[in-house]
TIVEXLUM-963707 format. One record per atom (N, C-alpha, C): x negated, y, z negated. Coordinates in steps of 0.2 Angstrom, whole numbers, plus 5000, padded with zeros to 4 digits. Layout:
XYZ...
! end
This chain:
400660064418401160114419400960184416400960234421400760304419401360344416401160394412401660434408402360444412402160474419402860504424403260444425402960394427403360334429403760294423403460304417403760274411404360324409404260394410404860444408405260424413405160424419405660414425406060344423405760294422406060224422406560224415406260254410406560264403407260304404407160364407407760414409408260384413408060344417408660294422408960254418408560214414408760164409409360194404409160254401409460294397410160314399410060344404410660374409411160314411410960264414411360214415411660164410411360164404411660114399411860144393411760204391411860234384412560234383412960244386413760234385413860164383413660104387413860044386413560004380412860034378412560024371412860054366413160114366413460144360414160124359414560094365415060044364415059994361414559954363414259884360414259894352413759944351413759964342414359974340414760024343415460034339415859984337415759934342416159874341416059834335415459844333415059794329414959834321415059894321414859934315415359994315415260034309415460094309415160154313415460194313415260254318414460274317414360294311413660324309413160274310413360204309412860164310412760134317413260144321413260134328412860184331412860244329412560294332411760284330411660264325410960254323410660194326411060144327410860084330410660094338411160134341411060154348410360194349410360244345409660284344408960234343409060194339408460144338408360104344409060074347408860034353408560054358408660124360408260164364407660174362407360194356406860194353406360124355406660084354406360014356406160004363406660034367406660034374405960074376405960124373405460174375404760144373404660114367404060084365403960024370404359994372404159924376404459954383404260004385404560024393404159994398403559974398403059944401403459874403403659844397403959764399404659764400405059834399405659834401405859814408406359784409406759754416406859824420406959834427407159874431407859904427407959974429408460004426409059964426409259954434409859914436409959854432409359814430409459744427409359744420409259814416409059824409409659814404410359804406410859804402410859744396410759684399410759624395410059624391409559654392408959664389409059714382409459764385409659824380410059794374410659744376411159724373410859684368410259644370409959594366409559644360409259684362408859734358409359754353409959794355410459814351410759764345410759704348410959654343410459644336409759644339409359634334409359694330409459754332409459814328409959814322410559794325411259784321411059734315410759674318410559634312410159654307409759694309409259724304409559764300410059804303410559854299410859814294411159764295411559724291411259694285410659674287410259644282409959704276409859754280409659814277410159844271410759834274411459854270411559804265411559744266411659684261411059704255410459704258409959704251410059784247410359834250410559894248411159874241411659844246412159834241412059794234411559734236411359694230410959734225410559794229410159834224410659874220411159894222411659934219412059904214412159834216412559804211412159784205411459774206411059754200410959814196410859864199410759924194411459964193411859954195412659974194412660054193412060094196412060164195412360194200412560174206412760194212413360154215413860184218414360144221414160114227414260054230414160034236414560064241414260094246414660114253415060064256415560084259415960034262416160064270415960024276415860054282416560014285416860054289417460004293417259954297417559904296417259844301417359854309417159804312417359814320418059824322418459784318419059784320419459874320419159904316419359984316419360004323418759984327418760004333419059964339419159904337419359854343420159864344420459874338421159874337421459934340421559944346421760024346422460014349422759964350423559954352423759894347424359904346424659854342424759774344424859774351424859714354424259674353423559704352422959664352422859654344423259664340423159654333423259574332423559534334423559454333422959434335422659454341422059434345421459454340421459504338420959534334420859484327421459484324421359444318421159364319421559344325421259274325420459274328420159324331419559334333419059324326419359374321419059384316418959314311419459274312419359204309418859154311418659184318418159134321417659134318417059084320416359084317415959144321415559164317415159234319414859214327414659144328414359134334414959134340415459114339416059114343416259194345416259224338416559304340415959324344415359314343414859354348414859324354414959264356414859244363415559264367416059284363416759304367416759374368416459414362416359484363415959504370415259474370414859474375415259454382415559404383415859384389416459424391416959424386417559474387417559544387417259574382417259634381416559674385416059644384415459664388415459664395415859604397416059574403415359564406414959534403414159514406414359434409413959434414413859354417413559314413413659254414413459194409412659194409412459214414411659204415411359254409411759314410411459384406411659364398412259334397412359314390411859264388411659224392410959174390410459204388410359264392409759304390409859344384410359364382410459404376410359354370410759294370410659254365410159194364409759204370409159154370409259084370409859074375410059004377410158984385410358934387410458924394411058944397411158964403411758974406412358924405412058854406412558794404412758794397412358814392412558824385412958874384412958924388413458984388414158964390414158914397414858894398415158854394414658814391415058764385415258794379414858854377415058894371415658934372415658974378416259004380416958974381416958914384417458864384417658844377417258824373417458804366417758854362417358924362417558984358418259004361418459004367419059014370419658974367419458904366419958854364420058874357419558884353419658904347420058964344419959014349420259074348420959074350421159024356421859024358422258984352421858924349422158894343422258934337421858984336422059034330422559084332422659104338423159144340423859114340423859044341424559014341424759004334424159014328424358994322424559064319424459134322424659184321425359204320425759224315426559244316426459314321426959304325427059354329427359414327427259464329427659534326428259554330428359514335428959524339429559514335430159544338430759544334431059474333431259464329431359404325431859364330431859294330432259244334432959264334433159284328433959294327434059344330433659404331433859464335433759454342433359414345433159394352433859344353434059314349434759264351435359324352435359364348435959414348435959454353435259464357435059514362435059584360434859594354434559664351434059664348433959714345433259714340433559744333433059724328433159734322433059804319
! end
């Protein structure tokens, strides 16, 4: 691939998918880490531009790349935190979790808390399915599993999330207030 074609292909991929990748990273890390992960994701895309899918089909590939970049960031942060705790010379920094970006409205609070109680694999597959709105075949590409496995995992994760939401106490007006027809 010549330099002009590579630049054109990368430009199209970047323009079409930058916001989706940034949003994906923001939902999984703090703002600064998300910006860094987004930049690193596109740096990887540039280095691998000859093997990158066509711009219209590149989003699952970019999600997979971003997932790896975020995993590397988390491992690096964990190593840093362990080093800090061993040395005791610096305070470990704390980043807001993904729930700070996900919970934008009060009615999503219960679902977000239930989601956080799920296993990491269940959380990731539900995020890719519901928030990123990827088709099951694309989720399979991101996670490196078959479409059939995605179908099964989405079904099981959805049932687990439903069970967790049912276990969560509601924040609606109390039953006593509802029976009296008023609010507290």
